[in-house]
MDAnalysis code that builds the backbone (N, CA, C; Angstrom):
import MDAnalysis as mda
import numpy as np

u = mda.Universe.empty(570, n_residues=190, atom_resindex=np.repeat(np.arange(190), 3), trajectory=True)
u.add_TopologyAttr("name", ["N", "CA", "C"] * 190)
u.add_TopologyAttr("resid", np.arange(1, 191))
u.add_TopologyAttr("resname", ["UNK", "UNK", "UNK", "UNK", "UNK", "UNK", "UNK", "UNK", "UNK", "UNK", "UNK", "UNK", "UNK", "UNK", "UNK", "UNK", "UNK", "UNK", "UNK", "UNK", "UNK", "UNK", "UNK", "UNK", "UNK", "UNK", "UNK", "UNK", "UNK", "UNK", "UNK", "UNK", "UNK", "UNK", "UNK", "UNK", "UNK", "UNK", "UNK", "UNK", "UNK", "UNK", "UNK", "UNK", "UNK", "UNK", "UNK", "UNK", "UNK", "UNK", "UNK", "UNK", "UNK", "UNK", "UNK", "UNK", "UNK", "UNK", "UNK", "UNK", "UNK", "UNK", "UNK", "UNK", "UNK", "UNK", "UNK", "UNK", "UNK", "UNK", "UNK", "UNK", "UNK", "UNK", "UNK", "UNK", "UNK", "UNK", "UNK", "UNK", "UNK", "UNK", "UNK", "UNK", "UNK", "UNK", "UNK", "UNK", "UNK", "UNK", "UNK", "UNK", "UNK", "UNK", "UNK", "UNK", "UNK", "UNK", "UNK", "UNK", "UNK", "UNK", "UNK", "UNK", "UNK", "UNK", "UNK", "UNK", "UNK", "UNK", "UNK", "UNK", "UNK", "UNK", "UNK", "UNK", "UNK", "UNK", "UNK", "UNK", "UNK", "UNK", "UNK", "UNK", "UNK", "UNK", "UNK", "UNK", "UNK", "UNK", "UNK", "UNK", "UNK", "UNK", "UNK", "UNK", "UNK", "UNK", "UNK", "UNK", "UNK", "UNK", "UNK", "UNK", "UNK", "UNK", "UNK", "UNK", "UNK", "UNK", "UNK", "UNK", "UNK", "UNK", "UNK", "UNK", "UNK", "UNK", "UNK", "UNK", "UNK", "UNK", "UNK", "UNK", "UNK", "UNK", "UNK", "UNK", "UNK", "UNK", "UNK", "UNK", "UNK", "UNK", "UNK", "UNK", "UNK", "UNK", "UNK", "UNK", "UNK", "UNK", "UNK", "UNK", "UNK", "UNK", "UNK", "UNK", "UNK", "UNK"])
u.atoms.positions = np.array([
    [3.776, -27.169, 13.751],
    [4.225, -26.126, 14.651],
    [3.019, -25.471, 15.306],
    [3.231, -24.987, 16.494],
    [2.163, -24.363, 17.263],
    [2.635, -22.998, 17.729],
    [1.771, -21.981, 17.552],
    [2.097, -20.627, 17.993],
    [1.542, -20.417, 19.383],
    [2.372, -19.896, 20.269],
    [1.952, -19.604, 21.633],
    [2.103, -18.108, 21.844],
    [1.036, -17.462, 22.294],
    [1.098, -16.026, 22.495],
    [0.006, -15.568, 23.432],
    [0.252, -14.410, 24.067],
    [-0.755, -13.809, 24.929],
    [-1.768, -13.025, 24.099],
    [-1.402, -12.634, 22.876],
    [-2.272, -11.823, 22.015],
    [-2.921, -12.693, 20.948],
    [-3.394, -12.040, 19.896],
    [-4.016, -12.779, 18.797],
    [-2.955, -13.569, 18.038],
    [-3.384, -14.366, 17.079],
    [-2.441, -15.200, 16.343],
    [-2.019, -14.557, 15.024],
    [-2.111, -13.253, 14.903],
    [-1.696, -12.560, 13.686],
    [-0.409, -11.803, 13.978],
    [0.684, -12.307, 13.450],
    [1.987, -11.701, 13.690],
    [2.691, -11.484, 12.364],
    [2.289, -10.457, 11.613],
    [2.929, -10.239, 10.323],
    [4.384, -9.796, 10.500],
    [5.196, -10.120, 9.517],
    [6.592, -9.689, 9.505],
    [6.737, -8.613, 8.436],
    [7.312, -7.485, 8.822],
    [7.633, -6.442, 7.855],
    [8.763, -6.961, 6.978],
    [8.586, -6.880, 5.653],
    [9.589, -7.397, 4.717],
    [10.334, -6.234, 4.091],
    [11.647, -6.238, 4.291],
    [12.520, -5.217, 3.728],
    [13.327, -5.817, 2.583],
    [13.670, -4.977, 1.641],
    [14.554, -5.405, 0.573],
    [15.963, -5.520, 1.150],
    [16.917, -5.971, 0.376],
    [18.285, -6.123, 0.874],
    [18.910, -4.788, 1.249],
    [18.336, -3.680, 0.770],
    [18.834, -2.346, 1.139],
    [18.142, -1.800, 2.393],
    [17.375, -2.651, 3.072],
    [16.683, -2.338, 4.327],
    [15.572, -1.306, 4.181],
    [15.009, -1.220, 2.981],
    [13.818, -0.405, 2.761],
    [12.663, -1.342, 2.454],
    [11.439, -0.978, 2.880],
    [10.289, -1.841, 2.565],
    [10.167, -2.065, 1.059],
    [9.756, -3.263, 0.680],
    [9.530, -3.542, -0.738],
    [8.477, -2.593, -1.287],
    [7.473, -2.289, -0.462],
    [6.466, -1.296, -0.830],
    [5.881, -0.712, 0.445],
    [5.386, 0.509, 0.334],
    [4.743, 1.163, 1.464],
    [3.233, 1.014, 1.399],
    [2.681, 1.004, 0.192],
    [1.238, 0.929, 0.053],
    [0.890, 0.025, -1.095],
    [0.489, -1.184, -0.890],
    [0.304, -1.758, 0.436],
    [1.657, -2.042, 1.071],
    [1.693, -2.006, 2.375],
    [2.918, -2.258, 3.106],
    [3.333, -3.709, 2.901],
    [4.631, -3.909, 2.639],
    [5.130, -5.259, 2.382],
    [5.251, -6.043, 3.689],
    [4.308, -6.926, 3.904],
    [4.312, -7.795, 5.078],
    [4.020, -9.224, 4.636],
    [4.568, -10.161, 5.391],
    [4.294, -11.576, 5.177],
    [3.673, -12.136, 6.437],
    [2.907, -13.194, 6.282],
    [2.361, -13.892, 7.441],
    [3.520, -14.521, 8.215],
    [3.277, -14.874, 9.472],
    [4.352, -15.482, 10.256],
    [4.796, -16.797, 9.625],
    [3.859, -17.510, 8.977],
    [4.202, -18.781, 8.345],
    [5.181, -18.568, 7.186],
    [4.894, -17.544, 6.345],
    [5.788, -17.243, 5.229],
    [7.162, -16.798, 5.730],
    [7.172, -16.001, 6.785],
    [8.435, -15.509, 7.344],
    [9.279, -16.665, 7.881],
    [8.670, -17.579, 8.628],
    [9.387, -18.735, 9.183],
    [9.961, -19.591, 8.055],
    [9.154, -19.819, 7.024],
    [9.622, -20.623, 5.886],
    [10.842, -19.962, 5.239],
    [10.784, -18.636, 5.033],
    [11.902, -17.917, 4.418],
    [13.156, -17.977, 5.292],
    [12.974, -17.956, 6.619],
    [14.117, -18.083, 7.537],
    [14.783, -19.436, 7.350],
    [13.986, -20.499, 7.331],
    [14.548, -21.842, 7.189],
    [15.161, -22.088, 5.816],
    [14.659, -21.400, 4.797],
    [15.242, -21.523, 3.457],
    [16.441, -20.592, 3.275],
    [16.784, -19.838, 4.335],
    [17.929, -18.923, 4.353],
    [17.816, -17.827, 3.281],
    [16.584, -17.363, 3.058],
    [16.345, -16.295, 2.084],
    [16.277, -14.917, 2.734],
    [16.142, -14.888, 4.064],
    [16.005, -13.616, 4.784],
    [16.871, -13.614, 6.032],
    [17.146, -12.411, 6.504],
    [17.790, -12.225, 7.804],
    [16.743, -11.677, 8.758],
    [16.727, -12.180, 9.974],
    [15.782, -11.693, 10.974],
    [16.412, -10.481, 11.664],
    [15.717, -9.343, 11.608],
    [16.221, -8.109, 12.211],
    [15.581, -7.811, 13.556],
    [14.349, -8.306, 13.739],
    [13.644, -8.079, 14.995],
    [12.632, -9.203, 15.186],
    [12.298, -9.461, 16.448],
    [11.361, -10.533, 16.770],
    [10.279, -10.024, 17.699],
    [9.125, -10.699, 17.661],
    [8.064, -10.416, 18.625],
    [8.490, -11.000, 19.972],
    [8.340, -10.213, 21.018],
    [8.713, -10.695, 22.352],
    [7.692, -11.673, 22.911],
    [6.438, -11.525, 22.504],
    [5.361, -12.304, 23.115],
    [4.801, -13.395, 22.211],
    [5.548, -13.791, 21.172],
    [5.043, -14.818, 20.261],
    [6.166, -15.778, 19.892],
    [5.923, -17.036, 20.140],
    [6.895, -18.061, 19.790],
    [6.217, -19.161, 19.016],
    [7.010, -19.912, 18.301],
    [6.518, -21.071, 17.572],
    [7.276, -22.285, 18.115],
    [6.547, -23.365, 18.289],
    [7.123, -24.574, 18.875],
    [6.913, -25.770, 17.957],
    [7.895, -26.638, 17.939],
    [7.781, -27.955, 17.335],
    [8.442, -28.914, 18.321],
    [8.423, -30.205, 18.076],
    [9.065, -31.121, 19.028],
    [10.549, -30.826, 19.270],
    [11.229, -30.268, 18.256],
    [12.666, -30.028, 18.417],
    [13.074, -28.559, 18.341],
    [12.107, -27.655, 18.284],
    [12.439, -26.248, 18.076],
    [11.536, -25.341, 18.887],
    [12.104, -24.262, 19.376],
    [11.355, -23.211, 20.058],
    [11.982, -21.893, 19.614],
    [11.229, -21.077, 18.866],
    [11.786, -19.806, 18.401],
    [10.745, -18.700, 18.414],
    [11.230, -17.470, 18.588],
    [10.340, -16.308, 18.516],
    [9.979, -16.043, 17.062],
    [8.787, -15.478, 16.864],
    [8.366, -15.121, 15.515],
    [9.057, -13.830, 15.089],
    [9.534, -13.788, 13.842],
    [10.178, -12.570, 13.361],
    [9.153, -11.453, 13.148],
    [9.518, -10.228, 13.523],
    [8.639, -9.085, 13.257],
    [9.182, -8.240, 12.106],
    [10.503, -8.277, 11.884],
    [11.116, -7.568, 10.755],
    [12.139, -8.501, 10.127],
    [12.028, -8.681, 8.814],
    [12.989, -9.499, 8.077],
    [13.491, -8.712, 6.869],
    [14.712, -9.036, 6.438],
    [15.285, -8.407, 5.245],
    [15.688, -9.498, 4.270],
    [15.341, -9.299, 3.015],
    [15.736, -10.248, 1.980],
    [17.256, -10.262, 1.870],
    [17.817, -11.417, 1.615],
    [19.269, -11.511, 1.442],
    [19.695, -11.071, 0.049],
    [18.802, -11.244, -0.931],
    [19.080, -10.810, -2.296],
    [18.196, -9.617, -2.632],
    [18.785, -8.603, -3.262],
    [18.048, -7.404, -3.625],
    [17.052, -7.708, -4.743],
    [15.824, -7.217, -4.586],
    [14.784, -7.375, -5.597],
    [14.528, -6.001, -6.210],
    [14.832, -5.829, -7.501],
    [14.567, -4.525, -8.121],
    [13.070, -4.225, -8.108],
    [12.724, -2.981, -7.814],
    [11.316, -2.596, -7.813],
    [10.963, -1.993, -9.162],
    [9.724, -2.188, -9.550],
    [9.250, -1.717, -10.848],
    [9.280, -0.198, -10.929],
    [9.659, 0.317, -12.076],
    [9.681, 1.766, -12.303],
    [8.283, 2.300, -12.611],
    [7.488, 1.514, -13.343],
    [6.151, 1.959, -13.732],
    [5.117, 1.190, -12.920],
    [4.311, 1.903, -12.135],
    [3.321, 1.205, -11.309],
    [2.165, 0.654, -12.133],
    [1.548, -0.385, -11.613],
    [0.396, -0.987, -12.273],
    [-0.783, -0.025, -12.233],
    [-1.547, -0.006, -13.313],
    [-2.755, 0.806, -13.339],
    [-3.851, 0.026, -12.629],
    [-4.189, 0.457, -11.423],
    [-5.276, -0.147, -10.661],
    [-6.118, 0.979, -10.080],
    [-7.328, 0.654, -9.734],
    [-8.227, 1.639, -9.109],
    [-7.571, 2.214, -7.854],
    [-7.019, 1.334, -7.020],
    [-6.412, 1.789, -5.779],
    [-5.224, 2.705, -6.041],
    [-4.392, 2.372, -7.031],
    [-3.247, 3.231, -7.332],
    [-3.671, 4.589, -7.881],
    [-4.794, 4.642, -8.600],
    [-5.329, 5.943, -9.039],
    [-5.712, 6.755, -7.802],
    [-6.414, 6.124, -6.850],
    [-6.788, 6.830, -5.613],
    [-5.551, 7.299, -4.867],
    [-4.541, 6.455, -4.809],
    [-3.304, 6.801, -4.109],
    [-2.593, 7.956, -4.812],
    [-2.523, 7.910, -6.131],
    [-1.906, 9.013, -6.892],
    [-2.588, 10.337, -6.558],
    [-3.922, 10.293, -6.445],
    [-4.715, 11.503, -6.195],
    [-4.958, 11.753, -4.705],
    [-4.235, 11.040, -3.847],
    [-4.330, 11.215, -2.393],
    [-5.753, 11.039, -1.854],
    [-6.507, 10.113, -2.447],
    [-7.868, 9.803, -1.988],
    [-8.739, 11.062, -1.957],
    [-8.504, 11.937, -2.930],
    [-9.196, 13.214, -3.019],
    [-9.922, 13.314, -4.356],
    [-11.199, 13.670, -4.314],
    [-11.961, 13.880, -5.543],
    [-11.303, 15.004, -6.322],
    [-11.015, 14.762, -7.571],
    [-10.328, 15.759, -8.382],
    [-11.254, 16.852, -8.902],
    [-12.542, 16.752, -8.583],
    [-13.483, 17.791, -8.986],
    [-13.879, 18.693, -7.823],
    [-14.247, 18.129, -6.687],
    [-14.660, 18.962, -5.545],
    [-13.537, 19.169, -4.530],
    [-12.445, 18.428, -4.692],
    [-11.255, 18.537, -3.842],
    [-11.481, 18.064, -2.405],
    [-12.515, 17.255, -2.164],
    [-12.759, 16.697, -0.835],
    [-12.089, 15.334, -0.722],
    [-11.653, 15.025, 0.489],
    [-11.002, 13.752, 0.797],
    [-12.075, 12.744, 1.226],
    [-11.971, 11.485, 0.747],
    [-12.971, 10.461, 1.050],
    [-12.304, 9.132, 1.392],
    [-12.990, 8.279, 2.180],
    [-12.496, 6.916, 2.358],
    [-12.648, 6.150, 1.042],
    [-11.830, 5.133, 0.870],
    [-11.785, 4.365, -0.383],
    [-13.164, 3.909, -0.846],
    [-13.985, 3.414, 0.079],
    [-15.284, 2.863, -0.319],
    [-16.244, 3.921, -0.857],
    [-15.932, 5.202, -0.657],
    [-16.797, 6.268, -1.168],
    [-16.248, 6.899, -2.450],
    [-15.193, 6.308, -3.002],
    [-14.584, 6.854, -4.215],
    [-14.840, 5.957, -5.414],
    [-14.766, 6.571, -6.552],
    [-14.815, 5.867, -7.826],
    [-13.809, 6.567, -8.728],
    [-13.686, 6.121, -9.955],
    [-12.861, 6.928, -10.837],
    [-13.653, 7.374, -12.038],
    [-13.207, 8.482, -12.609],
    [-13.907, 9.118, -13.715],
    [-12.988, 9.190, -14.921],
    [-13.541, 8.914, -16.085],
    [-12.817, 9.109, -17.336],
    [-12.977, 10.578, -17.714],
    [-11.892, 11.324, -17.744],
    [-11.951, 12.751, -18.084],
    [-12.596, 12.903, -19.461],
    [-12.078, 12.192, -20.439],
    [-12.755, 12.075, -21.732],
    [-13.553, 10.779, -21.631],
    [-14.885, 10.868, -21.584],
    [-15.708, 9.668, -21.368],
    [-15.444, 8.571, -22.394],
    [-15.603, 7.341, -21.955],
    [-15.416, 6.212, -22.864],
    [-16.376, 6.297, -24.042],
    [-17.564, 6.849, -23.798],
    [-18.548, 6.981, -24.884],
    [-18.076, 7.955, -25.960],
    [-17.061, 8.763, -25.631],
    [-16.512, 9.731, -26.602],
    [-15.078, 9.376, -26.975],
    [-14.724, 8.100, -26.801],
    [-13.410, 7.622, -27.233],
    [-12.323, 7.635, -26.164],
    [-12.675, 8.017, -24.943],
    [-11.681, 8.042, -23.866],
    [-11.243, 6.647, -23.467],
    [-9.997, 6.531, -23.106],
    [-9.424, 5.239, -22.717],
    [-9.277, 5.157, -21.195],
    [-9.195, 3.935, -20.689],
    [-8.956, 3.700, -19.266],
    [-7.447, 3.622, -19.072],
    [-6.826, 4.799, -18.974],
    [-5.376, 4.911, -18.840],
    [-5.045, 5.942, -17.770],
    [-3.784, 5.927, -17.335],
    [-3.329, 6.873, -16.315],
    [-3.633, 8.321, -16.691],
    [-3.484, 8.662, -17.970],
    [-3.638, 10.067, -18.366],
    [-5.073, 10.458, -18.730],
    [-6.047, 9.575, -18.453],
    [-7.446, 9.924, -18.710],
    [-8.373, 9.572, -17.549],
    [-7.845, 9.060, -16.459],
    [-8.678, 8.648, -15.329],
    [-8.263, 9.414, -14.085],
    [-9.273, 9.919, -13.348],
    [-9.020, 10.635, -12.092],
    [-9.944, 10.087, -11.007],
    [-9.552, 10.316, -9.772],
    [-10.373, 9.952, -8.625],
    [-11.556, 10.907, -8.545],
    [-12.734, 10.359, -8.261],
    [-13.938, 11.184, -8.126],
    [-14.835, 10.606, -7.038],
    [-15.553, 11.488, -6.370],
    [-16.588, 11.022, -5.444],
    [-17.818, 10.699, -6.292],
    [-18.713, 9.926, -5.744],
    [-19.905, 9.520, -6.502],
    [-20.744, 10.709, -6.971],
    [-21.023, 11.715, -6.093],
    [-21.829, 12.842, -6.568],
    [-21.197, 13.583, -7.753],
    [-19.889, 13.819, -7.696],
    [-19.230, 14.511, -8.812],
    [-19.217, 13.642, -10.064],
    [-18.995, 12.354, -9.896],
    [-18.974, 11.451, -11.040],
    [-20.338, 11.418, -11.718],
    [-21.412, 11.379, -10.917],
    [-22.759, 11.395, -11.484],
    [-23.065, 12.727, -12.167],
    [-22.626, 13.823, -11.552],
    [-22.864, 15.147, -12.132],
    [-22.170, 15.291, -13.483],
    [-20.914, 14.850, -13.561],
    [-20.165, 14.968, -14.809],
    [-20.723, 14.013, -15.852],
    [-21.061, 12.791, -15.432],
    [-21.639, 11.827, -16.366],
    [-20.750, 11.572, -17.560],
    [-21.336, 11.554, -18.726],
    [-20.575, 11.275, -19.953],
    [-20.278, 12.547, -20.747],
    [-20.163, 13.652, -20.011],
    [-19.856, 14.931, -20.666],
    [-18.357, 15.199, -20.630],
    [-17.916, 15.982, -21.595],
    [-16.524, 16.445, -21.594],
    [-16.376, 17.536, -20.537],
    [-15.188, 17.708, -19.957],
    [-15.006, 18.722, -18.918],
    [-15.470, 20.113, -19.354],
    [-15.156, 20.505, -20.584],
    [-15.534, 21.847, -21.047],
    [-17.048, 22.001, -21.233],
    [-17.758, 20.910, -21.467],
    [-19.212, 20.978, -21.628],
    [-19.907, 21.306, -20.311],
    [-19.370, 20.820, -19.209],
    [-20.023, 21.002, -17.920],
    [-19.205, 21.896, -16.983],
    [-18.076, 22.374, -17.466],
    [-17.182, 23.244, -16.676],
    [-16.693, 22.547, -15.405],
    [-16.359, 21.264, -15.545],
    [-15.770, 20.484, -14.446],
    [-14.416, 19.976, -14.917],
    [-13.375, 20.561, -14.348],
    [-12.024, 20.178, -14.735],
    [-11.298, 19.567, -13.543],
    [-10.505, 18.515, -13.779],
    [-9.742, 17.924, -12.675],
    [-8.770, 18.941, -12.070],
    [-8.573, 18.873, -10.760],
    [-7.649, 19.775, -10.052],
    [-6.222, 19.589, -10.533],
    [-5.862, 18.336, -10.822],
    [-4.526, 18.028, -11.320],
    [-4.660, 17.254, -12.622],
    [-3.747, 17.516, -13.525],
    [-3.756, 16.780, -14.782],
    [-3.411, 15.323, -14.500],
    [-4.217, 14.381, -14.993],
    [-3.901, 12.972, -14.747],
    [-2.658, 12.545, -15.525],
    [-1.736, 11.920, -14.816],
    [-0.489, 11.430, -15.411],
    [-0.174, 10.064, -14.821],
    [0.733, 9.357, -15.457],
    [1.227, 8.100, -14.898],
    [2.244, 8.471, -13.815],
    [1.962, 8.130, -12.564],
    [2.891, 8.492, -11.498],
    [4.094, 7.552, -11.480],
    [5.162, 8.019, -10.899],
    [6.303, 7.131, -10.684],
    [5.999, 6.253, -9.472],
    [6.669, 5.137, -9.377],
    [6.514, 4.282, -8.194],
    [6.916, 5.060, -6.949],
    [7.925, 5.898, -7.085],
    [8.395, 6.707, -5.953],
    [7.292, 7.645, -5.456],
    [6.558, 8.261, -6.391],
    [5.468, 9.156, -5.984],
    [4.382, 8.388, -5.231],
    [4.026, 7.207, -5.731],
    [3.026, 6.409, -5.030],
    [3.533, 6.005, -3.648],
    [4.815, 5.674, -3.556],
    [5.393, 5.329, -2.256],
    [5.300, 6.525, -1.311],
    [5.655, 7.707, -1.796],
    [5.593, 8.914, -0.959],
    [4.158, 9.209, -0.530],
    [3.217, 9.108, -1.455],
    [1.813, 9.327, -1.107],
    [1.339, 8.277, -0.108],
    [1.789, 7.045, -0.270],
    [1.392, 5.967, 0.625],
    [1.872, 6.177, 2.049],
    [2.976, 6.883, 2.219],
    [3.504, 7.129, 3.565],
    [2.569, 7.990, 4.403],
    [1.698, 8.738, 3.763],
    [0.759, 9.576, 4.515],
    [-0.483, 8.809, 4.940],
    [-0.589, 7.545, 4.515],
    [-1.736, 6.716, 4.852],
    [-1.261, 5.402, 5.453],
    [-0.703, 5.432, 6.674],
    [-0.195, 4.179, 7.244],
    [-1.313, 3.184, 7.494],
    [-0.984, 1.890, 7.424],
    [-2.000, 0.864, 7.670],
    [-2.456, 0.894, 9.119],
    [-3.524, 0.152, 9.398],
    [-4.090, 0.132, 10.749],
    [-3.187, -0.566, 11.755],
    [-2.339, -1.466, 11.284],
    [-1.475, -2.196, 12.204],
    [-0.012, -1.889, 11.911],
    [0.678, -1.324, 12.860],
    [2.112, -1.090, 12.758],
    [2.744, -1.481, 14.090],
    [3.583, -2.480, 14.059],
    [4.225, -2.930, 15.287],
    [5.372, -1.996, 15.662],
    [5.595, -1.837, 16.948],
    [6.655, -0.959, 17.467],
    [8.029, -1.289, 16.872],
    [8.308, -2.573, 16.631],
    [9.618, -2.975, 16.111],
    [9.850, -2.501, 14.677],
    [8.802, -2.033, 14.014],
    [8.936, -1.567, 12.637],
    [9.374, -0.103, 12.565],
    [9.347, 0.594, 13.688],
    [9.592, 2.040, 13.735],
    [10.874, 2.480, 13.027],
    [11.944, 1.745, 13.208],
    [13.226, 2.146, 12.621],
    [13.283, 1.975, 11.106],
    [12.304, 1.288, 10.523],
    [12.348, 0.975, 9.099],
    [11.277, 1.699, 8.284],
    [10.359, 2.377, 8.966],
    [9.276, 3.092, 8.288],
    [9.319, 4.560, 8.659],
    [8.938, 5.379, 7.727],
    [8.972, 6.819, 7.960],
    [7.616, 7.413, 7.609],
    [6.682, 7.288, 8.548],
    [5.323, 7.756, 8.331],
    [5.184, 9.173, 8.851],
    [4.140, 9.836, 8.396],
    [3.847, 11.197, 8.851],
    [3.024, 11.206, 10.136],
    [2.625, 10.056, 10.608],
    [1.875, 9.962, 11.853],
    [2.595, 9.012, 12.759],
    [2.225, 9.001, 14.033],
    [2.885, 8.112, 14.977],
    [2.456, 6.678, 14.736],
    [3.353, 5.754, 15.068],
    [3.042, 4.337, 14.921],
    [2.004, 3.902, 15.910],
    [1.096, 3.049, 15.463],
    [0.117, 2.455, 16.348],
    [0.650, 1.099, 16.788],
    [0.369, 0.724, 18.016],
    [0.816, -0.602, 18.452],
    [-0.387, -1.435, 18.855],
])
């Protein structure tokens, strides 16, 4: 198959669950155009919207690329989110829990409230987002030793909370056809 388009060759499809909600907001559930086309032919998804300026051709087929698809079968979403560095940042809204400043992901790290050297574990209830200067300042000291306490008590967030926090950080690419299915706090970029 060959893709013909006036723009670049990246045409992701927004993937919705059978209830027409995104499988996830952060990261946003998208599939490559190849995955979307395969799912269409396997009759696993319904096409809700298509790109106007992108088509795929084969000797016997000419079709527009899907921009929004919905799964035909509902996929239950996990209640407990995975413990990852990114999810810790998302839980804490990309904000250092010591100085309360907001930072881009590449300038953040995470801090063990009770340091590992003092028996602290790498778990939701002992890890917070920190900027490098605050993390270095705190070092391997307990919060009470250095008078540095996290702004919020670290807890295991619900998947719903991470989804809500993720809505305030939309990805760099959002196609106009996705507008009816996403509810961001900022305007969609095209």
